[in-house]
C-alpha positions as CSV (number, residue, x, y, z in Angstrom):
1,X,28.0,59.8,-56.4
2,X,28.1,61.8,-59.5
3,X,27.2,65.2,-58.0
4,X,28.2,67.3,-55.0
5,X,26.0,66.2,-52.1
6,X,24.0,68.5,-49.9
7,X,25.7,67.2,-46.7
8,X,29.1,65.9,-45.8
9,X,29.1,63.9,-42.6
10,X,32.6,63.7,-41.0
11,X,33.2,60.7,-38.8
12,X,36.6,60.4,-36.9
13,X,37.4,56.9,-35.7
14,X,40.2,55.5,-33.6
15,X,41.3,52.1,-32.3
16,X,39.8,51.1,-29.0
17,X,37.7,54.3,-28.5
18,X,34.4,52.5,-29.1
19,X,33.2,49.0,-30.0
20,X,32.4,47.9,-33.5
21,X,28.8,47.5,-32.3
22,X,28.6,51.2,-31.5
23,X,30.4,52.2,-34.7
24,X,27.9,50.2,-36.7
25,X,25.0,51.6,-34.7
26,X,26.1,55.1,-35.6
27,X,26.6,54.4,-39.2
28,X,23.3,52.6,-39.5
29,X,21.6,55.8,-38.1
30,X,23.2,57.7,-41.0
31,X,22.2,55.1,-43.6
32,X,18.6,55.3,-42.3
33,X,18.2,59.0,-43.1
34,X,15.1,59.8,-45.1
35,X,17.1,62.6,-46.9
36,X,19.5,60.7,-49.1
37,X,21.7,63.5,-50.6
38,X,24.8,63.0,-48.4
39,X,28.3,61.5,-48.2
40,X,30.0,60.0,-45.2
41,X,33.8,60.6,-44.8
42,X,35.0,58.0,-42.2
43,X,38.6,58.8,-41.1
44,X,40.5,56.2,-39.1
45,X,43.2,57.8,-37.0
46,X,46.4,56.0,-38.0
47,X,46.9,52.4,-39.2
48,X,44.3,50.1,-37.5
49,X,45.6,47.5,-35.1
50,X,42.8,45.1,-36.3
51,X,40.5,45.0,-39.3
52,X,37.6,47.4,-39.4
53,X,34.1,45.8,-39.7
54,X,32.7,45.2,-43.1
55,X,31.3,48.5,-44.4
56,X,30.5,47.6,-48.0
57,X,26.8,47.8,-47.3
58,X,27.2,51.6,-47.3
59,X,28.1,51.6,-51.0
60,X,29.1,54.9,-52.6
61,X,27.8,56.9,-49.6
62,X,31.1,56.1,-47.8
63,X,34.6,57.2,-48.3
64,X,37.0,55.5,-45.9
65,X,40.4,57.0,-45.3
66,X,43.1,55.6,-43.0
67,X,45.6,58.3,-42.1
68,X,49.3,57.4,-42.3
69,X,50.0,58.7,-38.8
70,X,48.0,58.8,-35.6
71,X,47.1,62.4,-34.7
72,X,45.7,61.5,-31.3
73,X,44.0,64.9,-30.9
74,X,40.4,63.9,-30.2
75,X,39.7,63.6,-33.9
76,X,40.1,67.4,-34.5
77,X,42.8,67.0,-37.3
78,X,40.5,64.5,-39.0
79,X,37.5,66.9,-38.7
80,X,39.7,69.6,-40.3
81,X,40.7,67.2,-43.1
82,X,37.0,66.4,-43.7
83,X,36.1,70.0,-44.0
84,X,38.7,70.5,-46.7
85,X,38.0,67.2,-48.6
86,X,34.2,67.2,-48.3
87,X,32.0,68.1,-51.3
88,X,28.8,68.9,-49.4
89,X,27.2,72.3,-49.0
90,X,26.9,71.7,-45.3
91,X,29.2,69.9,-42.9
92,X,27.8,67.6,-40.2
93,X,30.2,66.5,-37.4
94,X,29.5,63.1,-36.1
95,X,31.4,60.9,-33.6
96,X,31.1,57.2,-34.4
97,X,29.1,56.5,-31.2
98,X,26.6,59.3,-31.9
99,X,23.1,58.7,-33.3
100,X,21.2,60.8,-35.7
101,X,17.4,60.3,-35.9
102,X,16.0,59.4,-39.3
103,X,14.6,62.8,-40.1
104,X,17.7,64.8,-39.0
105,X,19.1,65.6,-42.5
106,X,15.7,66.3,-43.9
107,X,15.1,68.8,-41.1
108,X,18.5,70.4,-41.6
109,X,17.8,70.8,-45.3
110,X,14.3,72.4,-44.7
111,X,15.7,74.8,-42.1
112,X,18.5,75.8,-44.4
113,X,16.1,76.6,-47.2
114,X,13.5,78.5,-45.1
115,X,13.4,82.2,-45.8
116,X,15.0,84.6,-43.3
117,X,12.3,86.8,-41.8
118,X,12.7,90.6,-42.0
119,X,13.6,92.3,-38.7
120,X,13.7,96.0,-37.8
121,X,16.7,95.1,-35.5
122,X,19.4,93.3,-37.5
123,X,20.7,91.8,-34.2
124,X,17.7,89.5,-34.4
125,X,18.4,88.2,-37.8
126,X,18.9,84.4,-38.2
127,X,21.8,83.0,-40.1
128,X,20.7,79.8,-42.0
129,X,24.3,79.0,-42.9
130,X,24.8,77.9,-39.3
131,X,22.2,75.5,-37.9
132,X,21.9,74.4,-34.2
133,X,19.7,71.5,-33.2
134,X,18.8,69.9,-29.9
135,X,20.3,66.5,-28.7
136,X,20.2,64.1,-25.8
137,X,23.5,64.1,-23.9
138,X,23.6,60.5,-22.6
139,X,25.2,59.9,-19.3
140,X,24.9,63.6,-18.2
141,X,23.4,64.3,-14.8
142,X,22.7,67.2,-12.6
143,X,21.2,67.8,-9.1
144,X,20.6,71.5,-9.6
145,X,23.2,72.4,-6.9
146,X,26.4,71.9,-9.0
147,X,27.1,72.0,-12.6
148,X,26.3,68.9,-14.7
149,X,28.6,65.9,-14.6
150,X,29.0,62.8,-16.7
151,X,28.6,59.2,-15.8
152,X,29.4,57.1,-18.9
153,X,28.2,53.9,-17.2
154,X,24.7,55.2,-16.8
155,X,23.5,56.2,-20.3
156,X,19.9,55.7,-19.2
157,X,20.1,59.2,-17.8
158,X,20.6,62.2,-19.9
159,X,20.2,66.0,-20.2
160,X,18.7,67.9,-23.1
161,X,21.2,70.2,-24.8
162,X,19.7,72.9,-26.9
163,X,22.9,74.7,-27.7
164,X,21.6,77.8,-26.0
165,X,23.6,79.5,-24.7
166,X,26.3,78.4,-27.2
167,X,29.1,78.3,-24.7
168,X,31.7,75.8,-23.6
169,X,30.0,73.1,-21.5
170,X,26.5,73.8,-23.0
171,X,27.0,72.9,-26.7
172,X,28.4,69.7,-28.2
173,X,30.4,69.2,-31.4
174,X,27.6,67.4,-33.2
175,X,25.0,70.2,-32.7
176,X,26.4,72.7,-35.2
177,X,25.7,72.1,-38.9
178,X,27.4,74.9,-40.9
179,X,28.2,75.4,-44.6
180,X,31.5,74.3,-45.8
181,X,32.0,77.9,-47.0
182,X,31.7,79.2,-43.4
183,X,34.1,76.6,-42.1
184,X,36.8,77.5,-44.8
185,X,36.3,81.2,-44.1
186,X,37.2,80.7,-40.4
187,X,40.2,78.4,-41.2
188,X,38.6,75.0,-40.7
189,X,38.8,73.2,-37.4
190,X,41.6,75.5,-36.3
191,X,41.7,74.7,-32.6
192,X,43.0,71.2,-31.8
193,X,42.5,71.3,-28.0
194,X,40.2,68.9,-26.2
195,X,37.4,71.3,-25.6
196,X,37.8,73.2,-28.9
197,X,34.2,72.6,-30.1
198,X,32.7,74.7,-27.3
199,X,35.4,77.4,-27.6
200,X,35.1,77.7,-31.4
201,X,31.3,77.5,-31.5
202,X,30.9,80.3,-29.0
203,X,33.0,82.6,-31.1
204,X,31.4,81.5,-34.4
205,X,27.9,82.1,-33.2
206,X,28.6,85.3,-31.4
207,X,30.1,86.7,-34.5
208,X,27.8,85.3,-37.2
209,X,24.6,84.2,-35.5
210,X,22.7,81.0,-36.3
211,X,19.3,79.4,-36.9
212,X,18.1,77.2,-34.0
213,X,16.1,74.0,-34.6
214,X,14.1,73.2,-31.5
215,X,13.5,69.5,-32.4
216,X,15.6,66.8,-30.8
217,X,17.4,65.1,-33.7
218,X,20.2,63.1,-32.2
219,X,22.0,61.6,-29.3
220,X,25.5,61.9,-27.9
221,X,26.7,58.8,-26.2
């Protein structure tokens, strides 16, 4: 790839976390994007215990990195590394068992380029440097009496996550697509705790605002 891409897609990967079948399904969903100006940074967390599947079919879209040591922090150190090593204007966070629908990147690009309407109240102003889109959270269930819970064995059931409100437990890592500039300004993926996505996103969006995309464009498995 001879130029800096529009999107950098960061994919942390670890031994035993998902099957090769799910990894390939996720990567195929990226390869199937109608918008082609992107790079994939696949980071394996520490030396692999067995060979990774053949990924040569991704060509120059893929940069595979195997870290010298295992971070074992839910992929957050690898997300931070991808933010700093990526060349894209926008950062897309993607776990290897996630799925992006074919029009996802094209929709992100169009939303990022759409003009910001004028508002008499600046609190209503959208920020197209931070995009939030809707996803299906597979395995999530609720009966309306208690908060949602997850059953990973029943992915036929799901809840719709819109990212609103953007608080812990109601927004997922993959739902925020922000410029690399914004990420570097806030210090990258600075929180390495398990639930850091919800905690960081709530602060980020409260302080800077966002632009919401109502269309469902992916799935978290």
